[in-house]
N, C-alpha and C positions, 0 to 999 in steps of 0.2 A: 828696658829692652831685653829680649831673650838672650841669655848667655849660650852661645853655640856649644860650649864645652860642658854644659849641664843639661843637654838635650839628648834624649834617648829615642831611637827609632826602633819600633817593633813592627814586624810584618808577619802575616800568616796567610795561608792559601787554603781554599776549599773547593772540592768538586761539588757543585750545587745539586741538591736533591731535585727529583723530577718536578716537585711542586713549586720550587723557588724560582720565580721568573725574574731574574736579576735585572734584565733590561727594562722591566716595567716599574722599577723603583723610582717613584716620583718625589718631588720636594715635599709634598704632603705626607707621604709615607715616611720619609726621612725625619720630618718634624715629629711624627708620632713615635717613631723609634727612639729618637733622642729623648723625648719626654719620659718614655717607659724606662729606658736605661738609667736616666738620671734619678728617677723615683726609686729605683732599686739599688742605688749606689752608696747607701749609708751616709748620705749627706755630702759625699765627696765631689760629685759632679753637679754641683748646684749651678744656677744660671750664671752665665758669664765665665764658666770654667771648662766648657766642653763644646767642641764643634764637630758635627757629623756631616760629611760631604760624600757625594758620589762623583766619580770621574770616569768618563769613557775614554779608553785608550785606543788610539789608532796605530796599528802596526801589523806586520804579518802575524798570522795566528801562531806560528811556531815561535815567534819572538815574544809572545805574551807569557812571561814567566815572573816569578817573584823577584829575581835579580834585575829584570828589566824595569819593573814598576818601582823598585827600590831606588833606581837611579834618576827617576823623574824629579824635576824641581819641586821644592816644597811649596805648598799653598801659602798664601799670604796670612791665613788664619793662625799659623804657628806663632806669629808675633802678638796675637791678640788674646789667646786663651791658653791655659796650661796644658790642655789635652786636645789634640786634633786627630780625628779618626776619618780616614778616607776609605771608601769602598771603590775598588778598581775593577772595572768590567770591560769586556770586549764583546762586540755584538755577535761574533761568531763562536764564542767559547762558552762552555757550561762551567768553567772554572772562574772563580773570583778571588781577589786578593784584598786584604786589609793592610793599610799602612798607617801607623800612629806615630805622632811626635808628642813626647811628653816632657814637660818642664820638671826636672827632678827636684826642684825646690818645692814643688807642690804635690806631685803625683808620681808614684813609682811605676816601674815597667810592668809588674805583675797586674796591677790594676788596669793598665792600658790594654794588656792582652785580654783580660777578663771582659773589658768593655767591648772589644771586637766580638767575642763569643756571645755576649749578651745581645749585641746587635743582630748576629746571625739567628739567635733564638727568636727574637721578635719578628724578623722578616719571614722565617718559616711559619710562625704562627699566623701572620697576616695573610700570606698567600694560600695557606691551607685552610683558612677560615676557622681556625681553632680559637676557642674562647679562653683557653688556659693561659692567660697573658701574664701570669706570674713568672718572672724570669729567675733563673738559678741564682742563688745567693753567692756572694764572693766566698770562695772555698776556704780562705784563711782568715776569717773575721775574728775568731777567738784569739785573744791576746797571745801572740807568739812570743812577745818579749815581756817578761815580768818586770817588776820595779827595778830601776837602775840604782843599785846600791853601792856600798863601800867597796865591795870586791870588784865591781865593774869600774869604779873610779880608779882603783889601783891598776887594773888592766890598762885603762886609758893612759895613765901616767907613764907606765912602762913603755907602752907603744909610742907615745909622743917623745919620750926620752931617747929611744932608739932612733927615731926618725931624725932628731936634731943632729945626730952625728953623721948623717949621710949627706954627701955633696952630690947634687944632681948634675950630670954632665949637660953641657949646652946642646941644643938641638943640632943634629947632624943631617943636613938635607939629603945626603947620600944613603942614609940608613933606611931600611924598609921594614915595615910591619906587615905580616901576612895574616889572613883571616880565612879560615877554613870552616865550613859547616857540613855536617853529616846529616842528610835528609832522607837517606834510603838505608837506614840501619836494619840489618837482618832481624826478623821478627823475634828470634830467640834471645837477643841481647837484652839484659835486664838493667834497670836503673842503677843498681848498685855496681854493676860491672863497669859502667862508664865512670863512676866515682873511683873505682880501682885504677882505671887508666889515668885519671887526673892525679892520683897518688904517684903513679910511675912518672908522670911528667914532672911533678915537684921534685922527686928524688933524682931524676935524670938531669935536672938543671941545678942541683945542689941547693935548692931552696928549703926552708925549714917550716913554713907556715902556710895555712890557707887563710885568706881574708874573705869571709863569706857574708853575703847579704842575708839579713833576717827580717822578714816582713813585719810591718807594724801598721795596723789600721784602727784608728780610734779618733773620735771627736772630729770627724770631717777631714782627718789627715790620712794620707796614704804614702808612707815613707818607709825607709829601711834603717836598721841599725847595722853595725858591722861587728861580726864575731871573729876572733882570731884564734885558731886552733892548730894543733900539730897534725890532726887527722880529720877527715870528714865524718868518721864514725862518731866523734864526740858531739856532733851537731844533730844527731838523729832523734834526740829527746829534748823536751822542753827544759829539763834540768841541765843538760849539756849546753844548750844555747844560752841559758842563764849564766852558767859558769864562765863561758867564753866571751860573752858580750863585752865589747871593748869600747866602741863608740856608740853613743846613744842615738835613738832614731832622730832623723833630721835630714836636711838637704846635704847631699854629698858635695865636696868641693869639685871645681872643674877638673875634668880628667887630665888636662894638660898642665895643671898648676904644679910647679916644682914641689911644694910640700906634699901634695897627693902622690906624686911619683915617688918621693922619698919614703913616704909611709908604707908603700907597698914593696920596697926594695927586696925583701926576703920572703915574698909571699906569691902564691898563685891566687888571683882574684877569682873566686868561684861563685857563680850565680846559679842557685837552684830555684828554678821557676815552678817546680812541683808538678803534680798530676792534675790535669783538668779534664773533666768529662761533661761538656755542655750537652744540653738536651736538644740535639739537632740530628736530622737525618743526613745532612750533607757530610761529606767525608774530608777530614783534614788532609792536605797534601804537602804543606811546607810551613816553615817557621824560620824567622831570622831576628837577631838582636844586634844592634849597632849603636854604640855610644859615640856621638859625633866628637871629633877632635882628638881621638886616641892616636898617640904617636909611638915610635919604636922604643922610647925610653920607659914606657909604662910596663908594669909586670905582666906576665902571661895571664890571659883571661880564659876561663872555661864557662860555658853556659849549658845547662841541661834542662830539658822541658819535655813533658809527656802530655799529648793531647789525644783523646779517644784511644789511649793505649799505644799510640805511635810515638816513638822516642826520637827526639832531636837533640843534637849535641854540636857545640861550636868550640873552636880553639882559635885564639888570636894571640900572636906573639911576634917578637922580633924575628926576622927571617933566620938568622943563625941559630937561635934557640929552637925554632921549629924543626930545623934540619936534624938537630940532635935527638929529638923525641918523637918524630913523626911515626916511627915504626910501632910505637905503642898503640896506635889507633887503627892499625890495619884491619882489625876485626869489625870495623864500623862501616865498611863499604867505601866506595869512591867518594871523596869529599868534593864539594863545590868550592872553588876559590872565589871569594867575594871581595869587592873593593870596599875600602873604608872611605866614607864620603863626607865632605863638608856640605851638608844640605843647606846651611844657613848663610852662605856667603852672599853678599848683597846682589851680585849679578846672577845668582842662581834662583832667587826666590821669585816666584811668579807674581806679577803685579795684579 
């Protein structure tokens, strides 16, 4: 059975191009799209590992937003395959949303996001009767993580040794974790600037490290390693990522597991989703990352992603911590407060 605390939800939104008739997407077209996306997935989305669904949402047009579709019950397929991708449409809207649920034991979130964009590429090609059906390759296929050597083993041993000394407090039902995402960042703000804001968050909370995901795609696997560094600058080069790599590529532990919480006690968990430029005419409007089961005891989380040159940034932290550092993010525009949701509770999953 799927572990709810090892399930990541990725959402993105797009204003459809004039040629993309989203309401005409049939089961046959979905089947063709699924086959094309799987064929270009480097063996990761093989049969039995990927579901592609379309869902028509009935609500007031003004209520058709990324945050509203994110709250819908998960489809039953999340228990059957590692990656489920839903296309969310509204009969009166030219905007569409994608929602993915990925089992982090098998497939990482960056691959889930790329799968959404590959599906968009296929749909545009189909409705525009284009024959160039070759989809954009995964942008980070080159080995991002070199061999895991003695230096990395030493990093791991220090990391686990420090973790062993941490006593994780019991869950406090009264404690609250907040989740803010910035989806209307002013055009002039650069990727490195939000990294600087994350550095200020770390300093403001008295933390010493960044624990950052490093993408790894090889031999049908799509997973991440964990690099621990004092600055994000150290991770800008392959050499730096090699030096800081601490935990080897593999499935992350459940986000609410006490050892996972302990391991992050002195860190900001930083997820760099990188820059994505899909070959589509539709325009990206929104993006969201949500790891099911995250509670107030887990370290602060930052997520950065650029799609079509549009920058998105998220911060999740215990409410008192956020209050101490919120002023550092004033240059990113007004944030959207999003809920952290248990998508996979038994009474929530659609039969």
